Biotite code that builds the C-alpha atoms (Angstrom):
import biotite.structure as struc

atoms = struc.array([
    struc.Atom([0.000, 0.000, 0.000], chain_id="A", res_id=1, res_name="VAL", atom_name="CA", element="C"),
    struc.Atom([1.149, 3.512, -0.771], chain_id="A", res_id=2, res_name="GLU", atom_name="CA", element="C"),
    struc.Atom([-0.404, 6.200, 1.408], chain_id="A", res_id=3, res_name="ALA", atom_name="CA", element="C"),
    struc.Atom([-0.477, 9.646, -0.189], chain_id="A", res_id=4, res_name="LEU", atom_name="CA", element="C"),
    struc.Atom([-1.124, 12.723, 1.920], chain_id="A", res_id=5, res_name="ARG", atom_name="CA", element="C"),
    struc.Atom([-3.732, 14.334, -0.341], chain_id="A", res_id=6, res_name="VAL", atom_name="CA", element="C"),
    struc.Atom([-7.391, 15.090, -0.059], chain_id="A", res_id=7, res_name="ASN", atom_name="CA", element="C"),
    struc.Atom([-10.389, 16.363, -1.930], chain_id="A", res_id=8, res_name="PHE", atom_name="CA", element="C"),
    struc.Atom([-12.315, 17.898, 0.930], chain_id="A", res_id=9, res_name="VAL", atom_name="CA", element="C"),
    struc.Atom([-10.040, 20.333, 2.775], chain_id="A", res_id=10, res_name="GLY", atom_name="CA", element="C"),
    struc.Atom([-9.340, 18.101, 5.753], chain_id="A", res_id=11, res_name="GLU", atom_name="CA", element="C"),
    struc.Atom([-6.275, 16.187, 6.870], chain_id="A", res_id=12, res_name="LEU", atom_name="CA", element="C"),
    struc.Atom([-6.647, 13.227, 4.542], chain_id="A", res_id=13, res_name="GLY", atom_name="CA", element="C"),
    struc.Atom([-4.985, 10.309, 2.847], chain_id="A", res_id=14, res_name="TRP", atom_name="CA", element="C"),
    struc.Atom([-5.464, 8.216, -0.271], chain_id="A", res_id=15, res_name="GLU", atom_name="CA", element="C"),
    struc.Atom([-4.474, 4.585, -0.200], chain_id="A", res_id=16, res_name="LEU", atom_name="CA", element="C"),
    struc.Atom([-3.149, 3.163, -3.461], chain_id="A", res_id=17, res_name="HIS", atom_name="CA", element="C"),
    struc.Atom([-3.083, -0.616, -3.583], chain_id="A", res_id=18, res_name="HIS", atom_name="CA", element="C"),
    struc.Atom([-3.787, -3.611, -5.798], chain_id="A", res_id=19, res_name="PRO", atom_name="CA", element="C"),
    struc.Atom([-7.540, -3.645, -6.452], chain_id="A", res_id=20, res_name="ILE", atom_name="CA", element="C"),
    struc.Atom([-7.860, -7.215, -5.212], chain_id="A", res_id=21, res_name="GLU", atom_name="CA", element="C"),
    struc.Atom([-6.935, -5.913, -1.728], chain_id="A", res_id=22, res_name="MET", atom_name="CA", element="C"),
    struc.Atom([-9.769, -3.366, -1.661], chain_id="A", res_id=23, res_name="GLN", atom_name="CA", element="C"),
    struc.Atom([-12.311, -5.295, 0.410], chain_id="A", res_id=24, res_name="ASN", atom_name="CA", element="C"),
    struc.Atom([-9.679, -6.638, 2.805], chain_id="A", res_id=25, res_name="TYR", atom_name="CA", element="C"),
    struc.Atom([-8.233, -3.146, 3.451], chain_id="A", res_id=26, res_name="LEU", atom_name="CA", element="C"),
    struc.Atom([-11.690, -1.644, 3.871], chain_id="A", res_id=27, res_name="PHE", atom_name="CA", element="C"),
    struc.Atom([-12.670, -4.272, 6.411], chain_id="A", res_id=28, res_name="ASP", atom_name="CA", element="C"),
    struc.Atom([-9.391, -3.914, 8.334], chain_id="A", res_id=29, res_name="GLU", atom_name="CA", element="C"),
    struc.Atom([-9.584, -0.122, 8.457], chain_id="A", res_id=30, res_name="LEU", atom_name="CA", element="C"),
    struc.Atom([-13.090, -0.246, 9.864], chain_id="A", res_id=31, res_name="PHE", atom_name="CA", element="C"),
    struc.Atom([-12.246, -3.044, 12.287], chain_id="A", res_id=32, res_name="ARG", atom_name="CA", element="C"),
    struc.Atom([-9.393, -0.980, 13.734], chain_id="A", res_id=33, res_name="ILE", atom_name="CA", element="C"),
    struc.Atom([-11.312, 2.269, 13.284], chain_id="A", res_id=34, res_name="GLY", atom_name="CA", element="C"),
    struc.Atom([-14.061, 1.238, 15.708], chain_id="A", res_id=35, res_name="VAL", atom_name="CA", element="C"),
    struc.Atom([-11.976, 2.645, 18.567], chain_id="A", res_id=36, res_name="ASP", atom_name="CA", element="C"),
    struc.Atom([-11.818, 5.989, 16.708], chain_id="A", res_id=37, res_name="TYR", atom_name="CA", element="C"),
    struc.Atom([-15.503, 6.029, 15.713], chain_id="A", res_id=38, res_name="GLU", atom_name="CA", element="C"),
    struc.Atom([-14.510, 5.747, 12.036], chain_id="A", res_id=39, res_name="LEU", atom_name="CA", element="C"),
    struc.Atom([-17.569, 5.944, 9.791], chain_id="A", res_id=40, res_name="LYS", atom_name="CA", element="C"),
    struc.Atom([-17.985, 5.652, 6.028], chain_id="A", res_id=41, res_name="PRO", atom_name="CA", element="C"),
    struc.Atom([-19.417, 8.587, 4.117], chain_id="A", res_id=42, res_name="PHE", atom_name="CA", element="C"),
    struc.Atom([-20.628, 9.090, 0.584], chain_id="A", res_id=43, res_name="GLY", atom_name="CA", element="C"),
    struc.Atom([-19.966, 11.252, -2.429], chain_id="A", res_id=44, res_name="ILE", atom_name="CA", element="C"),
    struc.Atom([-22.620, 13.823, -1.409], chain_id="A", res_id=45, res_name="ARG", atom_name="CA", element="C"),
    struc.Atom([-20.787, 14.408, 1.872], chain_id="A", res_id=46, res_name="ALA", atom_name="CA", element="C"),
    struc.Atom([-17.512, 14.793, -0.034], chain_id="A", res_id=47, res_name="MET", atom_name="CA", element="C"),
    struc.Atom([-19.175, 17.221, -2.442], chain_id="A", res_id=48, res_name="ASP", atom_name="CA", element="C"),
    struc.Atom([-20.506, 19.334, 0.430], chain_id="A", res_id=49, res_name="SER", atom_name="CA", element="C"),
    struc.Atom([-17.032, 19.493, 1.975], chain_id="A", res_id=50, res_name="LEU", atom_name="CA", element="C"),
    struc.Atom([-15.354, 20.475, -1.311], chain_id="A", res_id=51, res_name="ARG", atom_name="CA", element="C"),
    struc.Atom([-17.922, 23.227, -1.960], chain_id="A", res_id=52, res_name="LEU", atom_name="CA", element="C"),
    struc.Atom([-17.116, 24.768, 1.410], chain_id="A", res_id=53, res_name="GLU", atom_name="CA", element="C"),
    struc.Atom([-13.458, 24.910, 0.325], chain_id="A", res_id=54, res_name="LYS", atom_name="CA", element="C"),
    struc.Atom([-14.235, 26.147, -3.245], chain_id="A", res_id=55, res_name="SER", atom_name="CA", element="C"),
    struc.Atom([-12.378, 23.119, -4.619], chain_id="A", res_id=56, res_name="TYR", atom_name="CA", element="C"),
    struc.Atom([-12.798, 22.708, -8.347], chain_id="A", res_id=57, res_name="ARG", atom_name="CA", element="C"),
    struc.Atom([-13.942, 19.468, -9.958], chain_id="A", res_id=58, res_name="LEU", atom_name="CA", element="C"),
    struc.Atom([-13.273, 18.093, -13.406], chain_id="A", res_id=59, res_name="ILE", atom_name="CA", element="C"),
    struc.Atom([-15.377, 18.520, -15.612], chain_id="A", res_id=60, res_name="PRO", atom_name="CA", element="C"),
    struc.Atom([-17.458, 21.119, -13.765], chain_id="A", res_id=61, res_name="ARG", atom_name="CA", element="C"),
    struc.Atom([-15.146, 23.983, -12.820], chain_id="A", res_id=62, res_name="GLU", atom_name="CA", element="C"),
    struc.Atom([-12.201, 22.729, -14.860], chain_id="A", res_id=63, res_name="MET", atom_name="CA", element="C"),
    struc.Atom([-12.672, 21.744, -18.468], chain_id="A", res_id=64, res_name="SER", atom_name="CA", element="C"),
    struc.Atom([-11.519, 22.477, -21.976], chain_id="A", res_id=65, res_name="ILE", atom_name="CA", element="C"),
    struc.Atom([-14.316, 25.059, -22.019], chain_id="A", res_id=66, res_name="GLU", atom_name="CA", element="C"),
    struc.Atom([-12.434, 27.309, -19.551], chain_id="A", res_id=67, res_name="TYR", atom_name="CA", element="C"),
    struc.Atom([-8.787, 28.180, -19.147], chain_id="A", res_id=68, res_name="SER", atom_name="CA", element="C"),
    struc.Atom([-7.091, 27.405, -15.848], chain_id="A", res_id=69, res_name="ALA", atom_name="CA", element="C"),
    struc.Atom([-6.932, 31.162, -15.273], chain_id="A", res_id=70, res_name="LEU", atom_name="CA", element="C"),
    struc.Atom([-10.689, 31.567, -15.766], chain_id="A", res_id=71, res_name="GLU", atom_name="CA", element="C"),
    struc.Atom([-11.211, 28.729, -13.293], chain_id="A", res_id=72, res_name="SER", atom_name="CA", element="C"),
    struc.Atom([-9.268, 30.713, -10.694], chain_id="A", res_id=73, res_name="GLY", atom_name="CA", element="C"),
    struc.Atom([-6.211, 28.468, -10.723], chain_id="A", res_id=74, res_name="LEU", atom_name="CA", element="C"),
    struc.Atom([-3.687, 31.272, -11.243], chain_id="A", res_id=75, res_name="ASP", atom_name="CA", element="C"),
    struc.Atom([-1.455, 30.006, -8.446], chain_id="A", res_id=76, res_name="ARG", atom_name="CA", element="C"),
    struc.Atom([-0.785, 26.841, -10.455], chain_id="A", res_id=77, res_name="PHE", atom_name="CA", element="C"),
    struc.Atom([0.010, 28.548, -13.782], chain_id="A", res_id=78, res_name="VAL", atom_name="CA", element="C"),
    struc.Atom([3.429, 30.168, -14.052], chain_id="A", res_id=79, res_name="LYS", atom_name="CA", element="C"),
    struc.Atom([3.423, 32.204, -17.262], chain_id="A", res_id=80, res_name="LEU", atom_name="CA", element="C"),
    struc.Atom([6.722, 33.854, -16.281], chain_id="A", res_id=81, res_name="ASP", atom_name="CA", element="C"),
    struc.Atom([8.685, 30.580, -16.401], chain_id="A", res_id=82, res_name="LYS", atom_name="CA", element="C"),
    struc.Atom([11.552, 30.738, -18.853], chain_id="A", res_id=83, res_name="GLU", atom_name="CA", element="C"),
    struc.Atom([10.845, 27.334, -20.316], chain_id="A", res_id=84, res_name="GLU", atom_name="CA", element="C"),
    struc.Atom([7.756, 26.774, -22.387], chain_id="A", res_id=85, res_name="ASP", atom_name="CA", element="C"),
    struc.Atom([5.017, 24.379, -21.464], chain_id="A", res_id=86, res_name="PHE", atom_name="CA", element="C"),
    struc.Atom([2.394, 22.855, -23.719], chain_id="A", res_id=87, res_name="PHE", atom_name="CA", element="C"),
    struc.Atom([-0.292, 25.467, -24.399], chain_id="A", res_id=88, res_name="GLY", atom_name="CA", element="C"),
    struc.Atom([1.617, 28.414, -22.931], chain_id="A", res_id=89, res_name="LYS", atom_name="CA", element="C"),
    struc.Atom([1.507, 30.624, -26.021], chain_id="A", res_id=90, res_name="SER", atom_name="CA", element="C"),
    struc.Atom([-2.187, 29.879, -26.588], chain_id="A", res_id=91, res_name="GLY", atom_name="CA", element="C"),
    struc.Atom([-2.983, 30.725, -22.976], chain_id="A", res_id=92, res_name="LEU", atom_name="CA", element="C"),
    struc.Atom([-1.064, 34.007, -23.213], chain_id="A", res_id=93, res_name="ILE", atom_name="CA", element="C"),
    struc.Atom([-2.959, 34.905, -26.418], chain_id="A", res_id=94, res_name="ASP", atom_name="CA", element="C"),
    struc.Atom([-6.257, 34.017, -24.735], chain_id="A", res_id=95, res_name="TRP", atom_name="CA", element="C"),
    struc.Atom([-5.309, 36.169, -21.736], chain_id="A", res_id=96, res_name="GLN", atom_name="CA", element="C"),
    struc.Atom([-4.466, 39.152, -23.986], chain_id="A", res_id=97, res_name="ARG", atom_name="CA", element="C"),
    struc.Atom([-7.867, 38.936, -25.701], chain_id="A", res_id=98, res_name="LYS", atom_name="CA", element="C"),
    struc.Atom([-9.572, 38.870, -22.321], chain_id="A", res_id=99, res_name="GLY", atom_name="CA", element="C"),
    struc.Atom([-11.323, 36.038, -20.588], chain_id="A", res_id=100, res_name="PHE", atom_name="CA", element="C"),
    struc.Atom([-15.071, 35.658, -20.865], chain_id="A", res_id=101, res_name="LYS", atom_name="CA", element="C"),
    struc.Atom([-15.424, 34.003, -17.468], chain_id="A", res_id=102, res_name="ASN", atom_name="CA", element="C"),
    struc.Atom([-14.235, 34.310, -13.912], chain_id="A", res_id=103, res_name="SER", atom_name="CA", element="C"),
    struc.Atom([-14.611, 31.734, -11.134], chain_id="A", res_id=104, res_name="PHE", atom_name="CA", element="C"),
    struc.Atom([-16.753, 32.692, -8.140], chain_id="A", res_id=105, res_name="VAL", atom_name="CA", element="C"),
    struc.Atom([-18.035, 31.187, -4.932], chain_id="A", res_id=106, res_name="THR", atom_name="CA", element="C"),
    struc.Atom([-21.594, 32.236, -4.131], chain_id="A", res_id=107, res_name="LEU", atom_name="CA", element="C"),
    struc.Atom([-23.660, 32.164, -0.985], chain_id="A", res_id=108, res_name="GLU", atom_name="CA", element="C"),
    struc.Atom([-27.307, 31.613, -1.899], chain_id="A", res_id=109, res_name="VAL", atom_name="CA", element="C"),
    struc.Atom([-29.980, 33.099, 0.373], chain_id="A", res_id=110, res_name="PHE", atom_name="CA", element="C"),
    struc.Atom([-33.480, 32.143, 1.489], chain_id="A", res_id=111, res_name="ASP", atom_name="CA", element="C"),
    struc.Atom([-33.225, 28.539, 0.285], chain_id="A", res_id=112, res_name="ILE", atom_name="CA", element="C"),
    struc.Atom([-35.191, 26.048, 2.315], chain_id="A", res_id=113, res_name="ASP", atom_name="CA", element="C"),
    struc.Atom([-35.866, 23.083, 0.076], chain_id="A", res_id=114, res_name="ASP", atom_name="CA", element="C"),
    struc.Atom([-33.353, 22.891, -2.799], chain_id="A", res_id=115, res_name="ALA", atom_name="CA", element="C"),
    struc.Atom([-29.793, 23.949, -3.552], chain_id="A", res_id=116, res_name="ASP", atom_name="CA", element="C"),
    struc.Atom([-27.996, 24.558, -6.813], chain_id="A", res_id=117, res_name="ALA", atom_name="CA", element="C"),
    struc.Atom([-26.520, 21.410, -8.384], chain_id="A", res_id=118, res_name="ARG", atom_name="CA", element="C"),
    struc.Atom([-24.787, 22.917, -11.418], chain_id="A", res_id=119, res_name="GLY", atom_name="CA", element="C"),
    struc.Atom([-25.841, 24.427, -14.766], chain_id="A", res_id=120, res_name="SER", atom_name="CA", element="C"),
    struc.Atom([-28.218, 26.944, -13.154], chain_id="A", res_id=121, res_name="GLU", atom_name="CA", element="C"),
    struc.Atom([-28.288, 30.408, -14.719], chain_id="A", res_id=122, res_name="ALA", atom_name="CA", element="C"),
    struc.Atom([-26.756, 33.275, -12.732], chain_id="A", res_id=123, res_name="ILE", atom_name="CA", element="C"),
    struc.Atom([-28.350, 36.695, -13.263], chain_id="A", res_id=124, res_name="TYR", atom_name="CA", element="C"),
    struc.Atom([-27.664, 40.352, -12.626], chain_id="A", res_id=125, res_name="CYS", atom_name="CA", element="C"),
    struc.Atom([-30.468, 42.836, -13.225], chain_id="A", res_id=126, res_name="ASP", atom_name="CA", element="C"),
    struc.Atom([-32.456, 40.243, -15.154], chain_id="A", res_id=127, res_name="GLY", atom_name="CA", element="C"),
    struc.Atom([-29.610, 39.348, -17.549], chain_id="A", res_id=128, res_name="HIS", atom_name="CA", element="C"),
    struc.Atom([-27.760, 36.041, -17.569], chain_id="A", res_id=129, res_name="VAL", atom_name="CA", element="C"),
    struc.Atom([-24.139, 36.719, -16.577], chain_id="A", res_id=130, res_name="VAL", atom_name="CA", element="C"),
    struc.Atom([-22.939, 33.182, -15.945], chain_id="A", res_id=131, res_name="GLY", atom_name="CA", element="C"),
    struc.Atom([-23.824, 29.735, -14.738], chain_id="A", res_id=132, res_name="ARG", atom_name="CA", element="C"),
    struc.Atom([-23.364, 27.628, -11.677], chain_id="A", res_id=133, res_name="ALA", atom_name="CA", element="C"),
    struc.Atom([-20.999, 24.724, -12.136], chain_id="A", res_id=134, res_name="THR", atom_name="CA", element="C"),
    struc.Atom([-21.691, 23.047, -8.778], chain_id="A", res_id=135, res_name="SER", atom_name="CA", element="C"),
    struc.Atom([-23.759, 23.703, -5.719], chain_id="A", res_id=136, res_name="GLY", atom_name="CA", element="C"),
    struc.Atom([-25.140, 22.279, -2.524], chain_id="A", res_id=137, res_name="GLY", atom_name="CA", element="C"),
    struc.Atom([-25.513, 22.766, 1.178], chain_id="A", res_id=138, res_name="TYR", atom_name="CA", element="C"),
    struc.Atom([-22.428, 23.345, 3.332], chain_id="A", res_id=139, res_name="GLY", atom_name="CA", element="C"),
    struc.Atom([-23.114, 21.523, 6.581], chain_id="A", res_id=140, res_name="PHE", atom_name="CA", element="C"),
    struc.Atom([-20.176, 23.076, 8.436], chain_id="A", res_id=141, res_name="ARG", atom_name="CA", element="C"),
    struc.Atom([-21.008, 26.624, 7.291], chain_id="A", res_id=142, res_name="THR", atom_name="CA", element="C"),
    struc.Atom([-24.776, 26.037, 7.385], chain_id="A", res_id=143, res_name="LYS", atom_name="CA", element="C"),
    struc.Atom([-25.095, 27.876, 4.071], chain_id="A", res_id=144, res_name="LYS", atom_name="CA", element="C"),
    struc.Atom([-26.329, 27.128, 0.597], chain_id="A", res_id=145, res_name="SER", atom_name="CA", element="C"),
    struc.Atom([-23.311, 27.496, -1.698], chain_id="A", res_id=146, res_name="LEU", atom_name="CA", element="C"),
    struc.Atom([-22.699, 27.501, -5.417], chain_id="A", res_id=147, res_name="ALA", atom_name="CA", element="C"),
    struc.Atom([-19.539, 27.602, -7.485], chain_id="A", res_id=148, res_name="LEU", atom_name="CA", element="C"),
    struc.Atom([-19.800, 29.194, -10.877], chain_id="A", res_id=149, res_name="GLY", atom_name="CA", element="C"),
    struc.Atom([-18.314, 31.081, -13.743], chain_id="A", res_id=150, res_name="LEU", atom_name="CA", element="C"),
    struc.Atom([-19.541, 34.581, -14.465], chain_id="A", res_id=151, res_name="VAL", atom_name="CA", element="C"),
    struc.Atom([-18.512, 37.429, -16.728], chain_id="A", res_id=152, res_name="LYS", atom_name="CA", element="C"),
    struc.Atom([-15.445, 39.016, -15.093], chain_id="A", res_id=153, res_name="PRO", atom_name="CA", element="C"),
    struc.Atom([-17.197, 42.299, -14.328], chain_id="A", res_id=154, res_name="GLU", atom_name="CA", element="C"),
    struc.Atom([-19.552, 40.404, -11.986], chain_id="A", res_id=155, res_name="PHE", atom_name="CA", element="C"),
    struc.Atom([-16.885, 38.498, -10.048], chain_id="A", res_id=156, res_name="SER", atom_name="CA", element="C"),
    struc.Atom([-15.914, 41.048, -7.387], chain_id="A", res_id=157, res_name="SER", atom_name="CA", element="C"),
    struc.Atom([-16.484, 40.142, -3.753], chain_id="A", res_id=158, res_name="LEU", atom_name="CA", element="C"),
    struc.Atom([-19.885, 41.158, -2.386], chain_id="A", res_id=159, res_name="GLU", atom_name="CA", element="C"),
    struc.Atom([-21.410, 41.449, -5.884], chain_id="A", res_id=160, res_name="THR", atom_name="CA", element="C"),
    struc.Atom([-25.158, 40.867, -5.573], chain_id="A", res_id=161, res_name="GLU", atom_name="CA", element="C"),
    struc.Atom([-26.509, 38.363, -8.095], chain_id="A", res_id=162, res_name="LEU", atom_name="CA", element="C"),
    struc.Atom([-29.402, 35.952, -8.498], chain_id="A", res_id=163, res_name="GLU", atom_name="CA", element="C"),
    struc.Atom([-29.422, 32.259, -9.282], chain_id="A", res_id=164, res_name="ILE", atom_name="CA", element="C"),
    struc.Atom([-32.339, 30.331, -10.713], chain_id="A", res_id=165, res_name="GLU", atom_name="CA", element="C"),
    struc.Atom([-33.009, 27.039, -8.948], chain_id="A", res_id=166, res_name="ILE", atom_name="CA", element="C"),
    struc.Atom([-35.958, 24.907, -10.034], chain_id="A", res_id=167, res_name="LEU", atom_name="CA", element="C"),
    struc.Atom([-37.568, 27.825, -11.839], chain_id="A", res_id=168, res_name="GLY", atom_name="CA", element="C"),
    struc.Atom([-37.280, 30.309, -8.962], chain_id="A", res_id=169, res_name="LYS", atom_name="CA", element="C"),
    struc.Atom([-34.679, 33.064, -8.574], chain_id="A", res_id=170, res_name="LYS", atom_name="CA", element="C"),
    struc.Atom([-32.798, 33.408, -5.295], chain_id="A", res_id=171, res_name="TYR", atom_name="CA", element="C"),
    struc.Atom([-30.510, 36.174, -4.102], chain_id="A", res_id=172, res_name="ALA", atom_name="CA", element="C"),
    struc.Atom([-26.823, 35.269, -4.162], chain_id="A", res_id=173, res_name="ALA", atom_name="CA", element="C"),
    struc.Atom([-23.631, 37.086, -3.265], chain_id="A", res_id=174, res_name="ARG", atom_name="CA", element="C"),
    struc.Atom([-20.031, 36.564, -4.350], chain_id="A", res_id=175, res_name="VAL", atom_name="CA", element="C"),
    struc.Atom([-18.083, 35.540, -1.241], chain_id="A", res_id=176, res_name="VAL", atom_name="CA", element="C"),
    struc.Atom([-14.399, 34.805, -0.634], chain_id="A", res_id=177, res_name="PRO", atom_name="CA", element="C"),
    struc.Atom([-13.146, 31.374, -1.612], chain_id="A", res_id=178, res_name="GLU", atom_name="CA", element="C"),
    struc.Atom([-13.129, 28.706, 1.063], chain_id="A", res_id=179, res_name="SER", atom_name="CA", element="C"),
    struc.Atom([-16.080, 29.797, 3.209], chain_id="A", res_id=180, res_name="PRO", atom_name="CA", element="C"),
    struc.Atom([-14.972, 27.087, 5.638], chain_id="A", res_id=181, res_name="PHE", atom_name="CA", element="C"),
    struc.Atom([-11.454, 27.219, 7.084], chain_id="A", res_id=182, res_name="ASP", atom_name="CA", element="C"),
    struc.Atom([-9.938, 29.746, 4.640], chain_id="A", res_id=183, res_name="PRO", atom_name="CA", element="C"),
    struc.Atom([-6.517, 29.498, 6.370], chain_id="A", res_id=184, res_name="LYS", atom_name="CA", element="C"),
    struc.Atom([-6.409, 25.701, 5.859], chain_id="A", res_id=185, res_name="ASN", atom_name="CA", element="C"),
    struc.Atom([-5.898, 24.909, 9.537], chain_id="A", res_id=186, res_name="ILE", atom_name="CA", element="C"),
    struc.Atom([-7.820, 21.617, 9.227], chain_id="A", res_id=187, res_name="SER", atom_name="CA", element="C"),
    struc.Atom([-5.849, 20.668, 6.136], chain_id="A", res_id=188, res_name="LEU", atom_name="CA", element="C"),
    struc.Atom([-2.505, 21.210, 7.850], chain_id="A", res_id=189, res_name="LYS", atom_name="CA", element="C"),
    struc.Atom([-3.511, 19.129, 10.869], chain_id="A", res_id=190, res_name="GLY", atom_name="CA", element="C"),
])
C-alpha cells in the first residue's frame, strides 16, 4: 500500500493506493481498527458538500476544456513567467491578452429552504444572464447554501449581488471569498 497525503475535501486526509484485489480486505481492516476511533464511512454527497465549502474545483465542472485554468481561478498553479515553455503556454497568453469571458466565483445563496444549486443553473444580474453555476449544494459546516460558478469578469468582485435560478425560482446570491470554511487551511494542515 502507498499512502499519499492528499485530499479532496479540505481536511487532513490520505489516499491509499493498492492492488484492487486488496480493496475489500483493506476496507474491512480499516473499519475493524477504526471502531476505537468512531470511524464511519461517508458518501460522495458528503464529499461534495465538503469540497464546496473549500471552493475546490472538480473536473469537468469547474475545470474543463471550455475554460482556461486562469478563468477557473487556478492562477497560483500557472506560471506564465517561467523561462521554459510548457504545452499550451503561447495559446494561454494569447487568450489572456484577448480577455477572458469568465471568472470563477463562490456564491452564498440566500433564502433557500428546500433545494440547492446542483450545477448548470443560470446566474443573473439585473435580469440578464451573466454566468452559470458549475456546482452547488448545502455546506453543513457553514450552514449555508453554496454555489460555485463562472460569471462574466465584471460580476466576479467580492460582495457582488446576483441571483441564481433554482428549479424555476430566482434566489438572491452574493459573491463571497473562496473557502467559506477554514480559509486558512488549519484543518488541512492538521
